[in-house]
C-alpha positions as CSV (number, residue, x, y, z in Angstrom):
1,M,7.7,39.0,2.9
2,P,9.6,35.8,2.0
3,G,9.7,34.8,5.7
4,L,6.0,35.2,6.0
5,L,5.4,33.2,2.9
6,R,7.7,30.5,4.1
7,G,5.8,30.4,7.4
8,V,2.5,30.2,5.8
9,A,3.6,27.4,3.4
10,R,5.2,25.4,6.2
11,T,2.0,25.7,8.2
12,A,0.0,24.4,5.2
13,V,2.3,21.4,4.9
14,V,2.1,20.7,8.6
15,A,-1.7,21.0,8.5
16,G,-2.0,18.8,5.5
17,T,0.2,16.1,7.2
18,A,-1.9,16.3,10.4
19,T,-5.1,15.9,8.4
20,A,-3.7,12.9,6.5
21,V,-2.6,11.3,9.7
22,S,-5.9,12.0,11.5
23,N,-7.8,10.5,8.6
24,R,-5.7,7.4,8.6
25,V,-6.1,7.0,12.3
26,S,-9.9,7.4,12.0
27,R,-10.1,4.8,9.2
28,R,-8.0,2.4,11.3
29,Q,-10.2,2.9,14.3
30,A,-13.4,2.4,12.3
31,G,-12.0,-0.8,11.0
32,R,-11.2,-2.0,14.6
33,W,-14.7,-1.1,15.7
34,A,-16.3,-2.9,12.8
35,A,-14.2,-6.0,13.6
36,Q,-15.3,-5.9,17.3
37,E,-18.9,-5.6,16.3
38,E,-18.8,-8.9,14.3
39,P,-20.0,-11.8,16.3
40,Q,-17.3,-13.8,18.0
41,Q,-18.9,-17.2,17.5
42,P,-20.0,-18.5,14.2
43,Q,-23.7,-18.1,13.4
44,T,-25.9,-21.1,12.8
45,V,-26.5,-21.7,9.1
46,Y,-30.1,-22.7,8.1
47,V,-31.0,-24.6,5.1
48,Q,-34.2,-22.6,4.5
49,A,-34.0,-19.1,3.3
50,P,-34.6,-16.5,6.1
51,A,-37.9,-14.6,6.0
52,Q,-36.1,-11.3,6.0
53,P,-33.1,-10.4,3.8
54,A,-29.7,-10.5,5.6
55,A,-28.1,-7.2,6.5
56,P,-25.4,-6.0,4.1
57,P,-21.8,-6.6,5.1
58,P,-20.0,-3.8,7.0
59,A,-18.4,-1.2,4.8
60,A,-14.7,-1.7,4.0
61,A,-12.1,0.7,5.1
62,A,-11.3,3.6,2.8
63,P,-8.7,2.6,0.1
64,A,-5.1,3.6,0.4
65,P,-4.0,6.7,-1.6
66,T,-3.5,6.0,-5.2
67,M,-0.3,6.5,-7.0
68,E,-1.8,9.6,-8.7
69,D,-2.6,11.1,-5.3
70,K,1.0,10.4,-4.2
71,L,2.4,12.0,-7.3
72,D,0.3,15.1,-6.8
73,Q,1.5,15.4,-3.2
74,L,5.1,15.0,-4.3
75,K,4.7,17.7,-7.0
76,D,3.3,20.1,-4.4
77,L,6.3,19.3,-2.1
78,A,8.8,19.9,-4.9
79,A,7.2,23.2,-5.7
80,L,7.5,24.3,-2.0
81,K,11.1,23.2,-2.0
82,E,11.9,25.1,-5.2
83,Q,10.3,28.2,-3.7
84,G,12.6,27.9,-0.7
85,V,9.7,27.2,1.7
86,L,11.0,23.7,2.6
87,T,14.6,22.7,3.4
88,E,16.1,19.6,1.9
89,E,15.7,17.7,5.1
90,E,12.0,18.7,5.4
91,F,11.4,17.7,1.8
92,A,13.1,14.3,2.3
93,A,11.1,13.6,5.4
94,Q,7.8,14.4,3.8
95,K,8.7,12.5,0.6
96,A,9.5,9.4,2.7
97,R,6.2,9.7,4.5
98,I,4.2,10.0,1.3
99,L,6.0,7.1,-0.4
100,S,5.6,4.8,2.6
101,S,1.8,5.3,2.8
């Protein structure tokens, strides 16, 4: 049973990491697309107000994880390490990834 629990917990950690990476790539790609859609040449500025209101600016990319989010992730990792699900090397690798984001 401990082997099964360890496998399930490891799968959860890997899936969570994959989700975080996928979300980060998606946000980065959305930012690139938004930058490409902006006109390359400056627009002509008129002194008179336009008849129609201007379009709102493009939405900004999602904010980086907060320190509270990072602390929650580190607490979860520490719990998995204490349960014997993660090795010291796995814990150190995940901790470095969280702290560098």
